PyMOL commands that place a pseudoatom at each C-alpha (Angstrom):
pseudoatom trace, name=CA, resn=MET, resi=1, chain=A, elem=C, hetatm=0, pos=[-25.563, -160.297, 92.632]
pseudoatom trace, name=CA, resn=ARG, resi=2, chain=A, elem=C, hetatm=0, pos=[-27.551, -157.071, 92.774]
pseudoatom trace, name=CA, resn=HIS, resi=3, chain=A, elem=C, hetatm=0, pos=[-29.178, -157.184, 89.366]
pseudoatom trace, name=CA, resn=ARG, resi=4, chain=A, elem=C, hetatm=0, pos=[-31.898, -154.561, 88.854]
pseudoatom trace, name=CA, resn=VAL, resi=5, chain=A, elem=C, hetatm=0, pos=[-31.610, -153.310, 92.434]
pseudoatom trace, name=CA, resn=GLY, resi=6, chain=A, elem=C, hetatm=0, pos=[-31.521, -149.523, 92.519]
pseudoatom trace, name=CA, resn=GLY, resi=7, chain=A, elem=C, hetatm=0, pos=[-30.093, -147.302, 95.187]
pseudoatom trace, name=CA, resn=ARG, resi=8, chain=A, elem=C, hetatm=0, pos=[-27.673, -147.711, 98.051]
pseudoatom trace, name=CA, resn=LYS, resi=9, chain=A, elem=C, hetatm=0, pos=[-28.753, -149.024, 101.440]
pseudoatom trace, name=CA, resn=PHE, resi=10, chain=A, elem=C, hetatm=0, pos=[-26.084, -147.345, 103.627]
pseudoatom trace, name=CA, resn=SER, resi=11, chain=A, elem=C, hetatm=0, pos=[-26.551, -150.238, 106.101]
pseudoatom trace, name=CA, resn=LEU, resi=12, chain=A, elem=C, hetatm=0, pos=[-29.669, -148.473, 107.397]
pseudoatom trace, name=CA, resn=PRO, resi=13, chain=A, elem=C, hetatm=0, pos=[-33.312, -149.415, 107.711]
pseudoatom trace, name=CA, resn=SER, resi=14, chain=A, elem=C, hetatm=0, pos=[-35.479, -147.810, 105.030]
pseudoatom trace, name=CA, resn=ASP, resi=15, chain=A, elem=C, hetatm=0, pos=[-37.010, -145.157, 107.303]
pseudoatom trace, name=CA, resn=GLN, resi=16, chain=A, elem=C, hetatm=0, pos=[-33.614, -144.044, 108.601]
pseudoatom trace, name=CA, resn=ARG, resi=17, chain=A, elem=C, hetatm=0, pos=[-32.203, -144.025, 105.058]
pseudoatom trace, name=CA, resn=ARG, resi=18, chain=A, elem=C, hetatm=0, pos=[-35.056, -141.803, 103.834]
pseudoatom trace, name=CA, resn=ALA, resi=19, chain=A, elem=C, hetatm=0, pos=[-34.541, -139.482, 106.817]
pseudoatom trace, name=CA, resn=LEU, resi=20, chain=A, elem=C, hetatm=0, pos=[-30.806, -139.267, 106.053]
pseudoatom trace, name=CA, resn=LEU, resi=21, chain=A, elem=C, hetatm=0, pos=[-31.448, -138.322, 102.420]
pseudoatom trace, name=CA, resn=ARG, resi=22, chain=A, elem=C, hetatm=0, pos=[-34.133, -135.799, 103.361]
pseudoatom trace, name=CA, resn=GLY, resi=23, chain=A, elem=C, hetatm=0, pos=[-31.798, -134.201, 105.881]
pseudoatom trace, name=CA, resn=LEU, resi=24, chain=A, elem=C, hetatm=0, pos=[-29.017, -133.902, 103.282]
pseudoatom trace, name=CA, resn=VAL, resi=25, chain=A, elem=C, hetatm=0, pos=[-31.376, -132.363, 100.722]
pseudoatom trace, name=CA, resn=ARG, resi=26, chain=A, elem=C, hetatm=0, pos=[-32.717, -129.927, 103.327]
pseudoatom trace, name=CA, resn=ALA, resi=27, chain=A, elem=C, hetatm=0, pos=[-29.161, -128.992, 104.372]
pseudoatom trace, name=CA, resn=LEU, resi=28, chain=A, elem=C, hetatm=0, pos=[-28.179, -128.388, 100.765]
pseudoatom trace, name=CA, resn=PHE, resi=29, chain=A, elem=C, hetatm=0, pos=[-31.097, -126.047, 100.097]
pseudoatom trace, name=CA, resn=ALA, resi=30, chain=A, elem=C, hetatm=0, pos=[-30.822, -124.296, 103.464]
pseudoatom trace, name=CA, resn=SER, resi=31, chain=A, elem=C, hetatm=0, pos=[-27.106, -123.541, 103.265]
pseudoatom trace, name=CA, resn=GLU, resi=32, chain=A, elem=C, hetatm=0, pos=[-26.178, -119.985, 102.387]
pseudoatom trace, name=CA, resn=SER, resi=33, chain=A, elem=C, hetatm=0, pos=[-23.391, -121.086, 100.033]
pseudoatom trace, name=CA, resn=GLY, resi=34, chain=A, elem=C, hetatm=0, pos=[-25.477, -123.818, 98.347]
pseudoatom trace, name=CA, resn=ARG, resi=35, chain=A, elem=C, hetatm=0, pos=[-22.975, -126.552, 99.223]
pseudoatom trace, name=CA, resn=ILE, resi=36, chain=A, elem=C, hetatm=0, pos=[-22.537, -129.355, 101.684]
pseudoatom trace, name=CA, resn=ILE, resi=37, chain=A, elem=C, hetatm=0, pos=[-19.610, -131.654, 102.456]
pseudoatom trace, name=CA, resn=THR, resi=38, chain=A, elem=C, hetatm=0, pos=[-20.508, -135.329, 102.616]
pseudoatom trace, name=CA, resn=THR, resi=39, chain=A, elem=C, hetatm=0, pos=[-19.282, -138.743, 101.488]
pseudoatom trace, name=CA, resn=GLU, resi=40, chain=A, elem=C, hetatm=0, pos=[-19.234, -139.620, 97.809]
pseudoatom trace, name=CA, resn=THR, resi=41, chain=A, elem=C, hetatm=0, pos=[-21.891, -142.336, 98.010]
pseudoatom trace, name=CA, resn=ARG, resi=42, chain=A, elem=C, hetatm=0, pos=[-24.288, -140.110, 99.910]
pseudoatom trace, name=CA, resn=ALA, resi=43, chain=A, elem=C, hetatm=0, pos=[-23.772, -137.291, 97.401]
pseudoatom trace, name=CA, resn=LYS, resi=44, chain=A, elem=C, hetatm=0, pos=[-24.446, -139.635, 94.508]
pseudoatom trace, name=CA, resn=GLU, resi=45, chain=A, elem=C, hetatm=0, pos=[-27.785, -140.599, 96.098]
pseudoatom trace, name=CA, resn=VAL, resi=46, chain=A, elem=C, hetatm=0, pos=[-28.788, -137.039, 96.995]
pseudoatom trace, name=CA, resn=LYS, resi=47, chain=A, elem=C, hetatm=0, pos=[-27.968, -135.468, 93.626]
pseudoatom trace, name=CA, resn=PRO, resi=48, chain=A, elem=C, hetatm=0, pos=[-30.859, -136.949, 91.552]
pseudoatom trace, name=CA, resn=ILE, resi=49, chain=A, elem=C, hetatm=0, pos=[-33.341, -136.253, 94.345]
pseudoatom trace, name=CA, resn=ALA, resi=50, chain=A, elem=C, hetatm=0, pos=[-32.305, -132.590, 94.672]
pseudoatom trace, name=CA, resn=GLU, resi=51, chain=A, elem=C, hetatm=0, pos=[-32.276, -132.071, 90.910]
pseudoatom trace, name=CA, resn=LYS, resi=52, chain=A, elem=C, hetatm=0, pos=[-35.786, -133.477, 90.602]
pseudoatom trace, name=CA, resn=LEU, resi=53, chain=A, elem=C, hetatm=0, pos=[-37.012, -131.145, 93.355]
pseudoatom trace, name=CA, resn=ILE, resi=54, chain=A, elem=C, hetatm=0, pos=[-35.465, -128.121, 91.623]
pseudoatom trace, name=CA, resn=THR, resi=55, chain=A, elem=C, hetatm=0, pos=[-37.114, -129.160, 88.348]
pseudoatom trace, name=CA, resn=ILE, resi=56, chain=A, elem=C, hetatm=0, pos=[-40.458, -129.427, 90.106]
pseudoatom trace, name=CA, resn=ALA, resi=57, chain=A, elem=C, hetatm=0, pos=[-39.896, -126.063, 91.809]
pseudoatom trace, name=CA, resn=LYS, resi=58, chain=A, elem=C, hetatm=0, pos=[-39.290, -124.350, 88.461]
pseudoatom trace, name=CA, resn=ARG, resi=59, chain=A, elem=C, hetatm=0, pos=[-43.013, -124.776, 87.688]
pseudoatom trace, name=CA, resn=ASN, resi=60, chain=A, elem=C, hetatm=0, pos=[-43.843, -122.539, 90.659]
pseudoatom trace, name=CA, resn=ASP, resi=61, chain=A, elem=C, hetatm=0, pos=[-47.486, -123.512, 91.156]
pseudoatom trace, name=CA, resn=ILE, resi=62, chain=A, elem=C, hetatm=0, pos=[-49.458, -124.858, 94.078]
pseudoatom trace, name=CA, resn=GLN, resi=63, chain=A, elem=C, hetatm=0, pos=[-49.087, -128.513, 93.099]
pseudoatom trace, name=CA, resn=ALA, resi=64, chain=A, elem=C, hetatm=0, pos=[-45.319, -128.080, 92.780]
pseudoatom trace, name=CA, resn=ARG, resi=65, chain=A, elem=C, hetatm=0, pos=[-45.127, -126.567, 96.258]
pseudoatom trace, name=CA, resn=ARG, resi=66, chain=A, elem=C, hetatm=0, pos=[-47.162, -129.449, 97.657]
pseudoatom trace, name=CA, resn=ARG, resi=67, chain=A, elem=C, hetatm=0, pos=[-44.913, -132.032, 96.004]
pseudoatom trace, name=CA, resn=VAL, resi=68, chain=A, elem=C, hetatm=0, pos=[-41.756, -130.360, 97.266]
pseudoatom trace, name=CA, resn=ARG, resi=69, chain=A, elem=C, hetatm=0, pos=[-43.181, -129.930, 100.782]
pseudoatom trace, name=CA, resn=GLU, resi=70, chain=A, elem=C, hetatm=0, pos=[-44.157, -133.603, 100.768]
pseudoatom trace, name=CA, resn=TYR, resi=71, chain=A, elem=C, hetatm=0, pos=[-40.505, -134.594, 100.423]
pseudoatom trace, name=CA, resn=VAL, resi=72, chain=A, elem=C, hetatm=0, pos=[-38.519, -131.821, 102.076]
pseudoatom trace, name=CA, resn=ASP, resi=73, chain=A, elem=C, hetatm=0, pos=[-40.746, -130.745, 104.937]
pseudoatom trace, name=CA, resn=SER, resi=74, chain=A, elem=C, hetatm=0, pos=[-41.138, -132.894, 107.957]
pseudoatom trace, name=CA, resn=ASN, resi=75, chain=A, elem=C, hetatm=0, pos=[-42.912, -130.989, 110.678]
pseudoatom trace, name=CA, resn=VAL, resi=76, chain=A, elem=C, hetatm=0, pos=[-41.132, -127.713, 109.961]
pseudoatom trace, name=CA, resn=SER, resi=77, chain=A, elem=C, hetatm=0, pos=[-43.529, -124.781, 109.925]
pseudoatom trace, name=CA, resn=ALA, resi=78, chain=A, elem=C, hetatm=0, pos=[-43.053, -121.767, 107.667]
pseudoatom trace, name=CA, resn=PHE, resi=79, chain=A, elem=C, hetatm=0, pos=[-43.379, -119.274, 110.514]
pseudoatom trace, name=CA, resn=GLY, resi=80, chain=A, elem=C, hetatm=0, pos=[-42.483, -119.273, 114.178]
pseudoatom trace, name=CA, resn=ILE, resi=81, chain=A, elem=C, hetatm=0, pos=[-42.175, -116.980, 117.136]
pseudoatom trace, name=CA, resn=ASN, resi=82, chain=A, elem=C, hetatm=0, pos=[-38.880, -115.091, 117.213]
pseudoatom trace, name=CA, resn=ALA, resi=83, chain=A, elem=C, hetatm=0, pos=[-37.180, -115.654, 120.591]
pseudoatom trace, name=CA, resn=GLU, resi=84, chain=A, elem=C, hetatm=0, pos=[-35.621, -112.170, 120.651]
pseudoatom trace, name=CA, resn=ASN, resi=85, chain=A, elem=C, hetatm=0, pos=[-38.661, -109.988, 120.172]
pseudoatom trace, name=CA, resn=GLY, resi=86, chain=A, elem=C, hetatm=0, pos=[-41.556, -112.452, 120.516]
pseudoatom trace, name=CA, resn=LYS, resi=87, chain=A, elem=C, hetatm=0, pos=[-43.022, -111.621, 117.089]
pseudoatom trace, name=CA, resn=LEU, resi=88, chain=A, elem=C, hetatm=0, pos=[-44.047, -113.915, 114.287]
pseudoatom trace, name=CA, resn=ALA, resi=89, chain=A, elem=C, hetatm=0, pos=[-41.188, -114.369, 111.809]
pseudoatom trace, name=CA, resn=ARG, resi=90, chain=A, elem=C, hetatm=0, pos=[-40.149, -116.637, 108.940]
pseudoatom trace, name=CA, resn=ASN, resi=91, chain=A, elem=C, hetatm=0, pos=[-38.516, -119.847, 110.124]
pseudoatom trace, name=CA, resn=PRO, resi=92, chain=A, elem=C, hetatm=0, pos=[-34.922, -120.056, 108.828]
pseudoatom trace, name=CA, resn=ASP, resi=93, chain=A, elem=C, hetatm=0, pos=[-35.163, -123.883, 108.690]
pseudoatom trace, name=CA, resn=TYR, resi=94, chain=A, elem=C, hetatm=0, pos=[-38.085, -123.720, 106.222]
pseudoatom trace, name=CA, resn=VAL, resi=95, chain=A, elem=C, hetatm=0, pos=[-36.405, -124.394, 102.890]
pseudoatom trace, name=CA, resn=VAL, resi=96, chain=A, elem=C, hetatm=0, pos=[-39.432, -124.528, 100.563]
pseudoatom trace, name=CA, resn=HIS, resi=97, chain=A, elem=C, hetatm=0, pos=[-39.611, -120.730, 100.325]
pseudoatom trace, name=CA, resn=ASP, resi=98, chain=A, elem=C, hetatm=0, pos=[-35.892, -120.447, 99.557]
pseudoatom trace, name=CA, resn=LEU, resi=99, chain=A, elem=C, hetatm=0, pos=[-36.112, -123.185, 96.948]
pseudoatom trace, name=CA, resn=PHE, resi=100, chain=A, elem=C, hetatm=0, pos=[-38.992, -121.540, 95.110]
pseudoatom trace, name=CA, resn=GLU, resi=101, chain=A, elem=C, hetatm=0, pos=[-37.922, -117.896, 95.475]
pseudoatom trace, name=CA, resn=LYS, resi=102, chain=A, elem=C, hetatm=0, pos=[-34.117, -118.075, 95.303]
pseudoatom trace, name=CA, resn=ILE, resi=103, chain=A, elem=C, hetatm=0, pos=[-32.855, -121.357, 93.875]
pseudoatom trace, name=CA, resn=ALA, resi=104, chain=A, elem=C, hetatm=0, pos=[-35.339, -122.432, 91.174]
pseudoatom trace, name=CA, resn=PRO, resi=105, chain=A, elem=C, hetatm=0, pos=[-35.518, -119.049, 89.349]
pseudoatom trace, name=CA, resn=ARG, resi=106, chain=A, elem=C, hetatm=0, pos=[-31.748, -119.147, 88.856]
pseudoatom trace, name=CA, resn=TYR, resi=107, chain=A, elem=C, hetatm=0, pos=[-32.158, -122.200, 86.632]
pseudoatom trace, name=CA, resn=ARG, resi=108, chain=A, elem=C, hetatm=0, pos=[-35.233, -121.192, 84.635]
pseudoatom trace, name=CA, resn=ASN, resi=109, chain=A, elem=C, hetatm=0, pos=[-33.296, -121.420, 81.307]
pseudoatom trace, name=CA, resn=ARG, resi=110, chain=A, elem=C, hetatm=0, pos=[-31.412, -124.599, 82.242]
pseudoatom trace, name=CA, resn=SER, resi=111, chain=A, elem=C, hetatm=0, pos=[-32.905, -128.027, 81.606]
pseudoatom trace, name=CA, resn=GLY, resi=112, chain=A, elem=C, hetatm=0, pos=[-30.848, -130.022, 84.120]
pseudoatom trace, name=CA, resn=GLY, resi=113, chain=A, elem=C, hetatm=0, pos=[-27.472, -130.430, 85.743]
pseudoatom trace, name=CA, resn=TYR, resi=114, chain=A, elem=C, hetatm=0, pos=[-28.080, -128.114, 88.695]
pseudoatom trace, name=CA, resn=LEU, resi=115, chain=A, elem=C, hetatm=0, pos=[-25.596, -129.819, 91.029]
pseudoatom trace, name=CA, resn=ARG, resi=116, chain=A, elem=C, hetatm=0, pos=[-21.943, -130.804, 90.797]
pseudoatom trace, name=CA, resn=ILE, resi=117, chain=A, elem=C, hetatm=0, pos=[-19.851, -133.188, 92.855]
pseudoatom trace, name=CA, resn=VAL, resi=118, chain=A, elem=C, hetatm=0, pos=[-16.242, -132.129, 93.561]
pseudoatom trace, name=CA, resn=ARG, resi=119, chain=A, elem=C, hetatm=0, pos=[-13.927, -134.610, 95.218]
pseudoatom trace, name=CA, resn=ILE, resi=120, chain=A, elem=C, hetatm=0, pos=[-11.864, -133.176, 98.071]
pseudoatom trace, name=CA, resn=GLY, resi=121, chain=A, elem=C, hetatm=0, pos=[-9.945, -136.204, 99.409]
pseudoatom trace, name=CA, resn=THR, resi=122, chain=A, elem=C, hetatm=0, pos=[-10.479, -138.813, 102.042]
pseudoatom trace, name=CA, resn=ARG, resi=123, chain=A, elem=C, hetatm=0, pos=[-11.721, -138.557, 105.593]
pseudoatom trace, name=CA, resn=ARG, resi=124, chain=A, elem=C, hetatm=0, pos=[-8.985, -139.002, 108.119]
pseudoatom trace, name=CA, resn=GLY, resi=125, chain=A, elem=C, hetatm=0, pos=[-10.783, -141.400, 110.446]
pseudoatom trace, name=CA, resn=ASP, resi=126, chain=A, elem=C, hetatm=0, pos=[-11.950, -144.104, 108.060]
pseudoatom trace, name=CA, resn=GLY, resi=127, chain=A, elem=C, hetatm=0, pos=[-10.615, -143.093, 104.656]
pseudoatom trace, name=CA, resn=ALA, resi=128, chain=A, elem=C, hetatm=0, pos=[-14.065, -142.504, 103.182]
pseudoatom trace, name=CA, resn=PRO, resi=129, chain=A, elem=C, hetatm=0, pos=[-13.927, -140.398, 99.988]
pseudoatom trace, name=CA, resn=MET, resi=130, chain=A, elem=C, hetatm=0, pos=[-15.304, -136.943, 100.771]
pseudoatom trace, name=CA, resn=VAL, resi=131, chain=A, elem=C, hetatm=0, pos=[-16.913, -134.577, 98.259]
pseudoatom trace, name=CA, resn=VAL, resi=132, chain=A, elem=C, hetatm=0, pos=[-18.501, -131.169, 98.069]
pseudoatom trace, name=CA, resn=LEU, resi=133, chain=A, elem=C, hetatm=0, pos=[-22.014, -131.281, 96.655]
pseudoatom trace, name=CA, resn=GLN, resi=134, chain=A, elem=C, hetatm=0, pos=[-22.788, -127.819, 95.364]
pseudoatom trace, name=CA, resn=LEU, resi=135, chain=A, elem=C, hetatm=0, pos=[-25.256, -125.946, 93.228]
pseudoatom trace, name=CA, resn=VAL, resi=136, chain=A, elem=C, hetatm=0, pos=[-23.756, -124.789, 89.940]
pseudoatom trace, name=CA, resn=GLU, resi=137, chain=A, elem=C, hetatm=0, pos=[-23.774, -121.101, 89.144]
pseudoatom trace, name=CA, resn=GLY, resi=138, chain=A, elem=C, hetatm=0, pos=[-27.062, -119.992, 87.657]
pseudoatom trace, name=CA, resn=GLU, resi=139, chain=A, elem=C, hetatm=0, pos=[-28.364, -116.675, 86.446]
pseudoatom trace, name=CA, resn=GLU, resi=140, chain=A, elem=C, hetatm=0, pos=[-28.696, -113.865, 88.956]
pseudoatom trace, name=CA, resn=VAL, resi=141, chain=A, elem=C, hetatm=0, pos=[-32.352, -113.137, 89.597]
pseudoatom trace, name=CA, resn=GLU, resi=142, chain=A, elem=C, hetatm=0, pos=[-33.540, -109.627, 90.351]
pseudoatom trace, name=CA, resn=THR, resi=143, chain=A, elem=C, hetatm=0, pos=[-36.420, -109.251, 92.719]
pseudoatom trace, name=CA, resn=PRO, resi=144, chain=A, elem=C, hetatm=0, pos=[-39.366, -107.723, 90.897]
pseudoatom trace, name=CA, resn=GLN, resi=145, chain=A, elem=C, hetatm=0, pos=[-40.829, -104.471, 92.167]
pseudoatom trace, name=CA, resn=VAL, resi=146, chain=A, elem=C, hetatm=0, pos=[-44.272, -105.036, 93.650]
pseudoatom trace, name=CA, resn=GLU, resi=147, chain=A, elem=C, hetatm=0, pos=[-46.733, -102.395, 92.522]
pseudoatom trace, name=CA, resn=THR, resi=148, chain=A, elem=C, hetatm=0, pos=[-49.631, -101.489, 94.747]
pseudoatom trace, name=CA, resn=PRO, resi=149, chain=A, elem=C, hetatm=0, pos=[-52.912, -101.932, 92.885]
pseudoatom trace, name=CA, resn=ALA, resi=150, chain=A, elem=C, hetatm=0, pos=[-55.263, -99.033, 92.424]
pseudoatom trace, name=CA, resn=GLU, resi=151, chain=A, elem=C, hetatm=0, pos=[-58.255, -98.876, 94.724]
pseudoatom trace, name=CA, resn=VAL, resi=152, chain=A, elem=C, hetatm=0, pos=[-60.904, -101.307, 93.566]
pseudoatom trace, name=CA, resn=THR, resi=153, chain=A, elem=C, hetatm=0, pos=[-64.558, -100.348, 93.658]
pseudoatom trace, name=CA, resn=PRO, resi=154, chain=A, elem=C, hetatm=0, pos=[-66.821, -103.153, 94.868]
pseudoatom trace, name=CA, resn=LYS, resi=155, chain=A, elem=C, hetatm=0, pos=[-68.922, -104.682, 92.126]
pseudoatom trace, name=CA, resn=ARG, resi=156, chain=A, elem=C, hetatm=0, pos=[-72.564, -105.340, 92.577]
pseudoatom trace, name=CA, resn=ARG, resi=157, chain=A, elem=C, hetatm=0, pos=[-73.587, -108.935, 92.197]
pseudoatom trace, name=CA, resn=GLY, resi=158, chain=A, elem=C, hetatm=0, pos=[-76.801, -110.872, 92.015]
pseudoatom trace, name=CA, resn=LEU, resi=159, chain=A, elem=C, hetatm=0, pos=[-80.055, -110.455, 90.179]
pseudoatom trace, name=CA, resn=PHE, resi=160, chain=A, elem=C, hetatm=0, pos=[-80.974, -107.019, 91.540]
pseudoatom trace, name=CA, resn=GLY, resi=161, chain=A, elem=C, hetatm=0, pos=[-77.450, -105.659, 92.012]
pseudoatom trace, name=CA, resn=ARG, resi=162, chain=A, elem=C, hetatm=0, pos=[-77.272, -106.349, 95.724]
pseudoatom trace, name=CA, resn=ARG, resi=163, chain=A, elem=C, hetatm=0, pos=[-74.029, -107.056, 97.477]
pseudoatom trace, name=CA, resn=LYS, resi=164, chain=A, elem=C, hetatm=0, pos=[-73.668, -110.515, 98.880]
for i in range(1, 164): cmd.bond("trace and resi %d" % i, "trace and resi %d" % (i + 1))
show_as sticks, trace
zoom trace
């Protein structure tokens, strides 16, 4: 009996299981449509993890970014060299920025239930129940206009008004 044993093992060692769940969460946040197709058991394990990360991301502070990066990021840098023009550009596989700037603001007035599981049938090969794990529709967020600050005069500091 599996009394008081949480989570599914997926017949994988713990490090591979964690990597599988991280990959699914990263794929969910990185997808343009905000949906992935996976098995039902995997979706049921990924859903609470992804919802907790969105809740953390709604705070939008440094500690929240660190906590999300701790789980989602594994050796993926925010910027990289573009192969076409050789310039520094944002890495499309870096999902932390998308989570904080696009996904989390959509749910600022919602206290939970950011994901839904929709059953789509069984897989042909082994009959595994397949589902679509998708983000529910949230509010549309407008990008704020960034105002350029007025020119700042340097302040004098120190005992005798010297610059340091």
